[in-house]
N, C-alpha and C positions, 0 to 999 in steps of 0.2 A: 505492500502499498502507499503512498507517493506522500508526503509531509503535506499536500495540499488537501487531498483528501481525506488525510486522517484529520486536521484545522477542520475542513467542513462538517465533518463527521463528529466530531467534539463541539463545533457550535452549535451545528441543531438540534444536540445534545441538553446543552446547554440551555438553550432559549425552550427547550419541552418543560425542564424544571423551573428556568422562573415564570413561565406561564402557567404553569399549573399550583398555583400557589395549595398548598391543602392537600394536593393530592401525589399519592406513595408510586414513583415509580421504578424500575428495574435498575440495579445497577449494573455498571458495564465498567469490565476492570481486565485484564489481560486477555484472556481467551473470550470472555462475555464480549468484550469490544472488539474482538476480531470477527463473531460471530453476529454481530447488529445487524450486519447488511443481508445476510440471506434472510433473517430475524424479520428483517424489514420486510423484503421481498415475497415470503412467505407471506405474510399479513396484508401484503396489497393483493395477492392473490385470491385470497382468502377470505376479504374482509370483501372484495368488489363481486366476485362472483353472488355470494350472500346476497348482499345486498342488491342489484342489480336483476337479482334473478326473484329476489323477493320484494316487489315495488308491494308499497301498501296505498289505499286510495280515503278518500276522504272528503265530501263534500263541505265545501267553504266558500262562500258570496254566489256566483253566477255559476260556478263550475264545480263537478267533479276530480279534484286534484291529484294527480298521480306523484308523489312522493318518495323518497330513501331514508330510513331515518335509520341511524347508527350512530353506536358509542354509550356513554353511561347516562342514564334518565335523570341524574343529580346535578351531571355535571354544565359548566356552560352553553348554552343555547350558542351553534354556528347557522344563520343560515345562508348558503350556497345560491346565488343566480346565475344559472346560463346564458349564452348569446345566441344570435342567430348566423349559420346555419350551423347550429351546435347541440349541444342537450347534457343532460343527468353526467355523462361519461367523464366529460370533462372535469371534473374533481374524481372521479376512480383514483388515483394515486394521492390525492389530498385526504380522502376518509380514511385510510388505517392511521396517518399521522398522526390526524388531530383525532381520533379515538385513543390514542398509545396515549396523547396528553392530556385523554380524563374528560372531552369534549359528548356533549353531545349535537349530533350533525342532521343536518334536516336539508335536502335537497330535492325540491320538485320540480317535475316538469312545468313547463310556460304554458300559458293557454296557448294552443295552435299547435303541441307537441306530444312528443310519445303519448301514453293513456292517459294524462289530462282534457276531458269532455267535457261543453257547454252542458247544465240540469236542462236548457230549454234549449226546441228549433230556435223558437220566436226574440230567442236573445242575440244581439245585434255582434256579430265579433269584428270585434271594435279591435285596434292594434294603435290608439293613440298612448304615448306614453304613462300617463296617470293610471290609466286601469291594472298594469302589471302592478304594481306600488299598492289597486287596491286587492289587490289578488291576493298578495303574498302577505297584507294586515289580517285580511281576512283566514287565511290560513296558520296563520297566527294564534287569533284566533280561535280556531275551527281544534290546534292543538293544546287551548292554555295556556299559549307561550306570553310570557308580558313583555317579557326583553330577548334582544338577543343580539350578538354581533352578527352582523348582515358583509356580506362577500361578492362580489363578483366582474364579471368582463363583460364589457358588448355590450347588449342589449340589459344585461343582469346589471350591473355594472352604473348603468340609468337608475333602474330600476332601486337600486342599493341608496342610490343620491338622492333620489326624489324620496323614500323614504326615510332617508335620515333625515331630508331640510321640513319635511313637512309633518311629520310622528317623532322628532329628537326622543320622546320615553320610549316609546318601540325600540329600539333602536342604540345598545350597550356601544356601541364601535362600529367602525365600518373601513371596509378593506375593498378598494375603486380601481380598480386597471383601467389609466388611461383618464384617472382621475375625472374631471368634474365635466359631465355629461347631459345633463339637464340643459333643454335647447325649449324650446317656442317654435310656433309658426309662422310669427313674424322673423325671427333669427333665422328660418328657413326659408323665409324669402328673397334673402340676402347671399347678393352673387359674388361666388367664393374665385380666388385667382383661376384659368387653365389648365393647370397642375391640378389643381386642387380638386376641380371639378371633376377632371378626370378619372380620380380615386370614384367619383360617385357614381358610376356610369350604371349601376344596377339600379341604384334609385329614377334615375330617369326612365330607367328600360318599364320598372315595375310600375311606372302611368299608365302604359299604353295595357292595351285590351293583348294586344300583340305577347306582353313582356310578361302579361300574366299568364295567356296562356301557354305560354314561352317555359317558365319557371313551371306550371301544373306538369308539362310534358317532361321535362329533362332535371327533373328534381337534384335526382343526385348528381347527376354530372356538373349542377350549377355549382351544388355544397360544394364537393373536390375544388374546383376554380376557385373558388371563394379562399378556402381552407388553404391552399397554393399562393395563392395572390396575396392574403394576410399572414401568413405566414411563411418563406420564402427558406426558413433555415429549417424547415421541422421536418425532418423524413420521415413524415405520417406510412403505419402498415395500413393495406387493404383489411386485413381484420380489423384494425383502428377505428377505421372508416365506415365500414360496413356495422358497427355496434351502433354507430350514432344515427345513420342515413337513415332506419328502422322510425324511426321519430320523428322523420321530415313529412311520411304520408299520415300522418294521422289529419284527416278529415274536414277541418277547418286550419289546416297547417298556410295554405296556400293566400286563403282570405283572407289574415290575423296579419299575413306578411307584408302582403300588397297595400291592406287598409294603414299600416303603419307606415310605409314609405310615402303613399300617398298623402295622409296627413299632415307628415312632416314638411309636406311643400305646400299644404293649404289647400289641397284640391280633395281632398278627404274631408266632410265635417266629423267630427266628435260627438259624443251623445252629452245634454246640454246639463246632465247632473254631473259631469266632469269639467262643468265651465268652472269653478270656484275654483277650485283644484290647479287647474289652466291657467288662472289669472296669477297667482299667489306664484305658478311658478316658470312663467316667462319673466316675473320680477328678478328671478334671478338668485333665488334664498343663498343666504350663508349656511352653511355647518354650522354646525357648534361641537357637534360628537368628538370622538377622540380618533381620527382618523390616519392610515397610511394608502398612499396611491402606489401604482405601482404599474411602471411602465415597461416597456420589452426596446429595445433601440433595432430589432429588425422588425418591429411590426409592418407591414405591409397595408393596412387597414386606415382610413382616415381618423386622425385623433389628433388630441388639441395639444399646444402645451403648457408643459408643467409650468413653466415659469407665470405663463398668462392665469391656469387658474389655480394658483397657489393660496391667492389671498382667497379664494372663495371658500376656507375652511378657518375656523376660529379657535378651534381647540387645539388641544396638543394634535401634532403634525408633524408625520417625516414623508418623503417620496424617496423610493429604493427604482435605479435603474438598472436592467439586465439585459447584460452582455447575448445576443446571437437569438435573443429569444421575440416570438412573434405575437400575434394578437391575439392566439387561446395563452395564455402565459398561464392559468392554473395548471394545463395538461402537460405546457413544454417544461414547463417549472414549477414542480407541484413542490416541491421540500421550501422553495421561497417561498410562494403563495401560504402555504401552510407557515411559516416561520410568522409573517405580516401578521396572518390572524392572531396567534400567541404575543406575537409584543406587542399590537395594538390590545387584547384585553388586558395586558399588565398596562396600562395608559391611566387604565382607573382603579388599581393600588396604591 
């Protein structure tokens, strides 16, 4: 084992211990330290298989939500939120790291993904930004969770930021990949530089009915292309991709995705019952809860500048930049993502 690898291992074990106040973790010394990597790998495999083959379902708000739950019932709760076109498997290797540290981990499928379904055929298949946060709050209510650490990336990071901004009493701490992602329809109408607009090609594609039909017909190929463009240095396997692509064949998936991007551009109306929330979000509310933002220097997806959004966090705050990591940071760098959750939880102590 190289000195760098050994340091990284000791650093992570230390982070587990520091972030898990009151929890008894196994000690590692000599042969124990040497076997940690093997135990870690086996734990990842065992927990991932158990979690993702034993989904739970619960009625929450307008949805019946499919979700994974692992870890100690009495431990600090972590709610992990995925993005598009990804799913809960982005956190497959994060889960065992947090469970080992004594956390209770909840990972829901967003509306339009996996086994999550609308309770009524009459419910609008709405993809505006505030609905994902209300879904998550409804899930916490259904599971009797008063407060949780909220962490996510892509759509999940936006949702996490919204929850922290509008319901800080429900958010113990925040980990957001690519930082402050709260937007508005007015902001979505502002033109960007040609280079920046090019990155948003699919947003304009979805505006057309040809784009909607093309995405519906070619979901797998479309998702794989986005993965490659957003994470150019991530050499994911077919097994990894195939594990997620099934989630995109949810009957409401295309409607939710298309509505999401059309709403952002002001080309689709939101539901009036969310007008007050959207008005508050359009003001760019400051986030007061303890926060760590993460970014990969190989992120090929559109993302804001960390130097600009840092001022949006008024509580204890830190930013981490990861080398050679792309957009799907939890799956590409699970240890760094788990460390951030453990660290930010310590900000409250």
